[in-house]
N, C-alpha and C positions, 0 to 999 in steps of 0.2 A: 373663466378658468377655475375659480374657486368652487363654483357650483359643481362642476364636473368631478372634481376631486372628492367633494363631500358626497356625491351620489355613488361614486365607486367604492368608497371606504367600507360601508356596511357589508356588501357582498364579500369583499376580500377578508374582512374580519371573521365572517361566518365560515369561510372555507378553512381558515387557520384553526378554528375550534372544532372541526369535525373529528369524529373518533377514528376515521379510516386513515390509512397511511399515505394516500395520495397528496402530493403537495410539496412545498419547499419547507425545509426544517433547518434550524440552527442547532448544531451539536457541539458539545464540549467533549473533545477526545483527549483522554489522558495520554501522556507521553509513555512510550514503551520502547525498550531496547529491542527492536525487532529485526528480522531478517538475519541472514547469515551469509558468509562469503567463504568460499574455498579457493585456494590458489595452488596450482601445480606448475612446476617448471620442468621442462625437458631440454636437455642439451647433449651434444655428442662430442664434447671436448675431452680428450684424454686427460685424466687426473683433474678435471674441472670440478667446480662446486657451485652451488647456488650462491649468488651474491648475498653477502651478509652472513654467510656461514664459512667457517674456516675449513680447510681440508680435513677430512675425517669426520665431518658432521658436527664439529664443535665450533663455537664462536665465542669471541671475547665480548660480544655485544648481547645485551638482553633488551628485547623490544617489548613495549607495552603501549597501549592507547586506550582512551576512554572518551565517551561522549555522553552528555546528558542534555535532554531537551525539556522544553516547557510544554504544558498542555496546550492544545490548539482549539480554535473555534472554526467550524466549517459549515458552510451552507451546503445542504444536500437536497436532491430532488428524488422523490419516489413516484413511480408510475406502476400501477397494478394492471393486470390484464384480465381479471375476472375468472381465471382458471386456476387460481392458487399460485400463480407466478407473478413476478414483478422485476423491475430493474431499479437499482439505486445508482444515481449519478453523483459522484464526488469529484469536483473539479473536472478534469478531462478523462476520468476513468469511470467505467461502468461495471457494476457488479450484479450478476444474475441472482435472483432470490426466489425463495419458496415460502409458502405459509406453513408453519409448523404449530399446530394447535392454536394457542392464543398469541403467537408471536410471528415475526417475519425474520428470516435468516438470509443474509446476503453474503456471499463469499467468492473469493477468486484467488487462485495461486499464480503468482507471477515469477517466472524464472528467466534469468538472462545469463548468457555466456559470452565472454569477451576473450578473444584470442589475439595475441601479438606475437609475431615471430620475426626472425632475422636469419638470412642465409649469407654467408661470406663466400667470396669467390674461391677460397681455399678449401671449401667443403664444410666449414663449421656451421652448425645449425643450432638455433636457440629459440625456444617457444615458451610463452607463459599463458596459462589459461586461468581465467577468473570466472567463477560461477557464483551467482547470488540468487537467493530465493526469498520471496516474501509471500506469506500467507495472510490475507486480510479477511476478517469476518466481522460483520456488523449484525447485531441482533436487536430487534426493536419489539417492544410490547406496547400496544395502544389500548388505552382505556378511555371510555367516554366518561365525561363528568356530568353529573346531574345538577341542575340548577336548584338552589335552595329557595 
């Protein structure tokens, strides 16, 4: 068993040192306050108002929130196709990519819309729509190292 591991290690190390993008990489990704969320509420109640707002659009409440995160480490895999295109796999997400001069650029726009609504037997209708969008771009430059 130890001999098999010793025989496999040199080829694996050689692949990790190649100048091309193909392979599995460990990235340190800085935390970024990304994405945005828009919320809209529709209701048909006479003289009604959005919860959290007083009648007339004023409220006694002031809302705020914040979130800070830490940098993260991620294993990613890159597979090129030889025609200047490639795919980057990060977890369970895939990003299409293209070669741009001396770098590779992988990007994807993700948009989700969630709708919750309620209808009352008396005819009252209430709906809330939340839309969020996330634009992710990874840019890599690969340089070969010459041995001294």
